[in-house]
C-alpha positions, 0 to 999 in steps of 0.5 A: 376619583373616590366618594367624599369622606371615604378613604381609598380601599386597601389594595386587593390582589387582582383575580387570579394573581398571587398576593405575595407577588403583588406585595413583593412588587410593591415592596420593591417599588417602595424600596427603589423610590425611597417611599416608606413601606407603609405608603399605599399605591393604587393599581395603576401606579403599581402596574406602571412600576412593575412595567418599568422594572420589567423593561429595565430587567429585559434591557439588562437581559438582552445586554448580558445575552449579547455579552455572553454570545460575544464571549462564546464566539471568542471562546470558539475562536480561541479554541480553534486557534489552539487546535490549529497551533497544537496540530502544527506543533504536533505535526512538526514534532512528528516530522522531526522524529520521522526525518531523524529516523530516516537519517538513521536508517539511511546510515544503516543502508549506506553502511550495508551498501558501501562494501559493494562499491569499488575501493575508490568510491568507498573512500569518497563516500566515507570522506563525504559522510565524515565531512557531513558529520562535522558541519557546524550550525553556521555552515548549515545556515549558510548552505540553506540560505538563512541570512540575518538570524541571531545565533542560537542560545547555548542550550539549543546549540548543545542540543543540536550538536547532540542530535547531529551525533545521533542522526548523521548525514549523507552525501547527496548528488543533484536532486533528480526532480531539479530542486536546488541543491542545498549544499551539504545535506545533514541528517534530517533531525539536526537540520530540522532542529537548526531550522526550528531553533533559528526560527524560534530565536528570531521570533523572540525579538517581537519588539522590533518590526523589522526583525519580525519581517526578517523572521517572516522571510526566514520562516518562508525560507525554512518552510521551503527547505523543510519541504526540500528535506522531506522530499529529498530524503524520501526520494533518497530512501526510496532509491536506496531501499528499492536497490535492496529489494532482494534478500538472502535468508539463511537457515537461522533467519538472518536477512542480508541484501543480495550483492548481484553478480556482474552478469546478473542481467547479461548473457544468453537467455536473459531478456532485456525487456518485453514489448506489448504486441497484442491486446485481446479484449475478452469481455470478462475478467481473465482468470486463466491464460495459456499459449500453444506450443506453436505460439500461434494460439492463445486461450483466455478463460473468463466467466463461463467460457474459454476464447481462442485467439490467433496471434500469428498476424498483427492487427486488431483481434477477435476470438476465432472460437468460444468454448462454453465450459461452465455456467455463465456465472462461474469463472474459469480458474485454469486451462492447460494444453497438452504438448501436442496442442490438440487437447485443452483441459479446463477447470474452474468454479465447478466440480467438473473438468472438461476435456476439449478436442481442438483437432476438429474443425469446431472444438468439442468436449470429448470427456468430463471428469467429475470430483466431489470438490465444488471447484478447481483452482489450478491444473498441471499436466505430467510431462508425458501427457498421461496424467492431470492433477487438479487443485481442489477447493477442499484442499485435496489434489486429485490425480486423473488418468487422461487415457482412461478418464478415471480418478487414480488417486487423491493427495490429502494434506492441505487443510484449506483450498489448494490454490496452485500447483507445478510438477518437476521436469522429470515427473516424479515430484509435485509441488502444491501451495494452499490457503492454509499457508503451506507449500507441500511436496509430493512423491508421485511414485510412492504417493506420499508427502515428502516436504512441508514448508510453513509460511505466515501468509496464504500461498497464491502461486508457485512455480518449479524451476525446470533446470534447477532445485529452486521453487518460487512462491508468490504470497498474499503478503506481496512477497516472492520467496525462492526456496532451495528444495534440499537446503534451508537457504532461500531468497525473499523478493520485495518489489510487489506492493500487493498479493502475488496472483500468478507465477511462471518460470521460463522454460530455460529456467534462467528467469521467471515472471510474477504478476500481482494485484498491484497491476505489475508484471515483474521478471526476475533472475533465477534464483536471487531475484535481480529485476530484469524488467517490469511492466505496469498494466491498468488493472490487477494481473490475475494470470500469466503464461510463457511460451515454450520457446520463451519468446512470448508472455501472456497475461490476463487482467481484471480489466477484461483483457489479455495482453501478449508481450514479445520478449526482447533479448 
């Protein structure tokens, strides 16, 4: 390889390489092979050793990389299991506290309802409640069907006994959904503690396979009973709370459930239910409805126009006339008939009210009333048909002389839009509600404000009882409040689940209806609010009216139709 008598040249770093790197590689190779440092290697030998080292390191790198990926996968799986178990534990803990709280509340409700039962039933309920408080853990396990489980540790027994004293149970009847009855129903908190404690004690014996299989079966049974407890207590709470939807509020703000009198839903003038007889497909959202004195015609206000319907005959309906009142994109917000049925007044999202002559073969506009407000939210007509009151979006109440078609007066007080209005039967007082959370009473003879009632919610609707001293108010908060106009007493009604959009008293004054964004039409007894009947429509119910003979109810809804109900007595 080399010329004779010439020693090999010393190693030189290849062009473009680092001398220190090569020296280090050579030293490493020498150390690995046990060759003394002074041994000189040729280029091919050095490159071969570097190649071998590189392959060895690369193999180790791949091996470590696989180990790292495996550990990362195991870590992710452990984290997932941890999160899952944590959520399960947290959910069970929350559920136990929830059922304990439900049991406490049910006891409070029972304590309030028991005085309204007969003496015999009171004794039965009290005895059943006392018996439920004395149920032991063994009786509980026997009643829910848990078999073959070891007894709870002494500490858990004490804890369950302590909890059962604070979450006392209720006597229950057959479950309405057909679920099997568990025997005696204890308070939710103690029942769940017994289930979880028994399951925990069972799982502690991990060394016996048969015992674990029994624990799995018991767990399934416990889960089933947990579901039963949740469903049953939820149903019972809903039933009991539903029975306490009406509350009397005293002058000092104390609320008490109202004990309805025996004749709350009986007697002349009290309807039993309402039957749907007509559907009027208006074609746009119906924001305003009214029915004629003769109960033959219904007027529905939607976008830009009012449509007239003849409901005197059965069958499918189409409008007999269309009154174009506003621009096509502006909604009618209120329409009112004069008592003779020959004049219709329409207001909405415009500064102008239109007065329509219905006596002509083709209805026509005979006058327009223009105010400075950009919109009218509600209308009312005086009992003598001489004056019209309009609730304006600027908060003012404008008084119009219908004979001379002139603006007579403005009542100023609402600091936001005036949304609803009604007038007393003698025509001396006007009641208005506003988006400023107030209801105001105005003296029409003296032209001044008499009363102001402040609320914590916007007022969307109100009605004044034709025969008594009661004012019903529908609120954005979903409450209906019935106020006595001269006393601080009032009733608060809680059947609506969303804002109350319209309200109307029957002309007999014994009942009234309210409609809401929750699709409901509710009929209430005056003044304490016993629920007479309820009808659920397919969309928000925005408006309502009752015929002067109290025989028909008309509603307008968000699904572009009006519905006519016949009141059944």
